[in-house]
C-alpha positions in Angstrom: 155.7 94.6 99.2 152.5 94.2 100.5 152.8 90.7 100.8 156.1 90.3 102.3 154.7 92.5 104.9 151.7 90.3 105.4 153.9 87.3 105.7 156.1 88.7 108.3 153.1 89.7 110.5 151.9 86.0 110.1 154.9 84.3 111.7 154.7 86.3 115.1 151.0 85.9 115.4 151.2 82.2 114.6 154.1 82.2 117.3 151.8 84.0 119.9 148.9 81.3 119.2 151.1 78.3 119.3 152.8 79.8 122.7 148.8 80.5 124.2 147.8 76.9 122.9 150.8 75.4 125.2 149.9 77.5 127.9 146.4 76.4 127.9 147.6 72.7 127.6 150.2 72.8 130.1 147.3 74.4 132.6 144.8 71.7 131.5 147.5 69.0 132.5 148.6 70.6 135.5 144.7 70.7 136.6 144.5 67.1 136.3 147.8 66.5 137.7 147.1 68.7 141.1 143.8 66.8 141.3 145.2 63.5 141.8 148.9 64.2 143.0 148.7 67.7 144.6 150.2 70.9 143.9 153.9 69.3 144.9 153.5 67.0 141.7 156.7 67.1 139.5 157.0 69.3 137.1 158.3 66.7 134.6 155.2 64.8 135.1 153.1 67.6 134.6 155.4 68.2 131.2 154.9 64.8 129.9 150.9 64.9 130.5 151.0 68.0 128.6 153.4 66.5 125.6 155.5 69.5 126.3 159.3 69.9 127.4 160.0 71.1 131.1 161.5 74.3 129.3 158.0 75.6 128.0 156.7 75.2 131.3 159.1 77.3 133.1 158.7 79.8 130.1 155.4 80.5 130.9 155.4 79.9 134.7 159.0 80.4 136.2 157.9 79.7 139.7 155.7 76.5 141.1 153.7 79.5 142.5 153.3 80.9 139.7 151.8 77.7 137.9 149.4 76.9 141.0 148.2 80.6 140.5 147.4 80.3 137.1 145.8 76.8 137.1 143.8 77.9 140.1 142.7 81.1 137.9 142.0 78.8 135.1 139.7 76.4 137.1 137.9 79.6 138.3 137.1 80.5 134.9 136.2 76.8 133.7 133.8 76.7 136.9 132.3 79.9 136.3 131.7 79.1 132.3 130.4 75.8 132.9 127.3 77.1 135.1 125.1 78.4 132.2 126.2 75.8 130.0 125.0 72.9 132.1 121.9 74.9 132.8 121.4 75.2 129.3 122.3 71.5 128.3 121.1 69.6 131.5 117.7 67.8 131.7 116.8 69.6 135.0 118.5 72.5 136.8 119.2 70.2 139.7 120.9 68.2 137.3 122.8 71.2 136.3 123.8 71.9 139.7 124.7 68.7 140.7 127.1 68.3 138.0 128.4 72.4 138.5 129.3 70.7 142.3 131.3 67.8 140.5 133.4 70.5 139.0 133.8 72.7 142.0 134.7 69.5 143.9 137.5 68.9 141.6 138.5 72.7 141.8 138.5 72.4 145.9 140.8 69.6 145.9 143.5 71.6 144.0 142.8 74.5 146.1 143.7 73.0 149.4 147.4 73.1 148.9 147.3 76.6 146.9 148.3 78.3 150.8 151.2 76.0 150.9 152.5 76.5 147.4 152.2 80.1 147.9 153.7 80.4 151.3 154.4 83.9 152.4 152.6 85.6 149.3 149.5 86.4 151.1 148.4 89.1 149.2 148.3 87.3 146.0 146.5 84.5 147.7 143.8 87.1 149.2 143.4 88.6 145.4 142.7 85.0 144.5 140.0 84.6 146.9 138.3 87.7 146.4 138.3 86.6 142.7 137.2 83.4 143.6 134.1 84.6 145.3 133.5 87.1 143.0 133.3 84.6 139.8 131.7 82.0 141.4 128.7 82.9 143.8 126.9 84.5 141.0 127.0 81.1 139.2 126.2 79.4 142.3 123.1 81.8 143.1 121.9 81.4 139.3 121.8 77.8 139.9 120.3 77.5 143.1 117.6 80.1 142.0 117.1 77.6 139.0 116.7 74.4 141.1 114.2 76.3 143.2 112.1 78.2 140.2 111.9 74.4 139.2 110.7 73.0 142.4 113.4 70.9 142.8 115.1 71.7 145.7 113.5 74.3 148.8 114.3 77.5 148.6 116.4 79.3 151.6 119.6 77.9 150.6 122.2 80.7 150.3 125.4 80.0 147.6 127.8 81.2 149.7 126.8 78.4 152.4 126.5 75.8 150.0 129.8 76.4 148.8 131.6 76.9 152.0 130.0 73.8 153.2 131.2 72.0 150.4 134.6 73.1 151.1 134.3 72.0 154.5 133.4 68.4 153.2 136.8 68.5 151.0 139.1 69.1 153.6 141.0 66.2 154.8 140.5 64.3 151.4 144.6 64.4 150.3 145.6 62.9 153.8 143.4 60.3 154.2 142.6 58.1 151.1 139.5 56.3 152.8 137.6 59.5 153.1 135.7 60.3 149.6 133.9 63.6 150.2 131.8 63.3 147.1 129.8 60.7 149.3 128.7 63.1 151.9 128.2 65.8 149.3 125.7 63.8 147.5 123.8 63.2 150.9 124.1 67.3 151.2 122.2 67.7 147.9 119.8 65.2 148.4 118.9 67.1 151.9 118.1 70.2 149.8 115.5 68.6 147.2 112.0 68.7 148.0 110.2 65.6 149.3 107.8 66.0 146.1 110.5 66.6 143.6 110.7 64.2 140.7 
């Protein structure tokens, strides 16, 4: 009797685990597609990248706004979690900061279509922006502090200013293929370095 109950309980858990994996796979695929093709990329393209049917995507995300919002939150979490991991693994705090900013730029490229995708859902957009600041400002601050303490960059750089500046440099990327914001961001980071930094 106990074994029957256990068997009956394992199936729903297995289904939930499969559904969660499918959801994560869709989010990862959509994030990749949005970086290169924008948030208006065809859903069938995302389904093909994820290796799932379109019905699976619509089951998890009934509207495009739902999908874009979920990708946005997913990327915020990925950026937030990457900061400490990069700091632990990189050769220097500056290298950790530089690599984190690369991830942040990928995220920003996706974010630029968010307002259009959500259209009139201003409350949802405002809540996501607050979530973005709450999660990423402390991570950026920690990376900056570590780079200052190691002597890699000069003190006085504010995390909000750096993130806002990088965001401004990313504007226009989607409408002008000749413009690569990463080149200017590399110059910005070079300008933060102390003249005596190794």
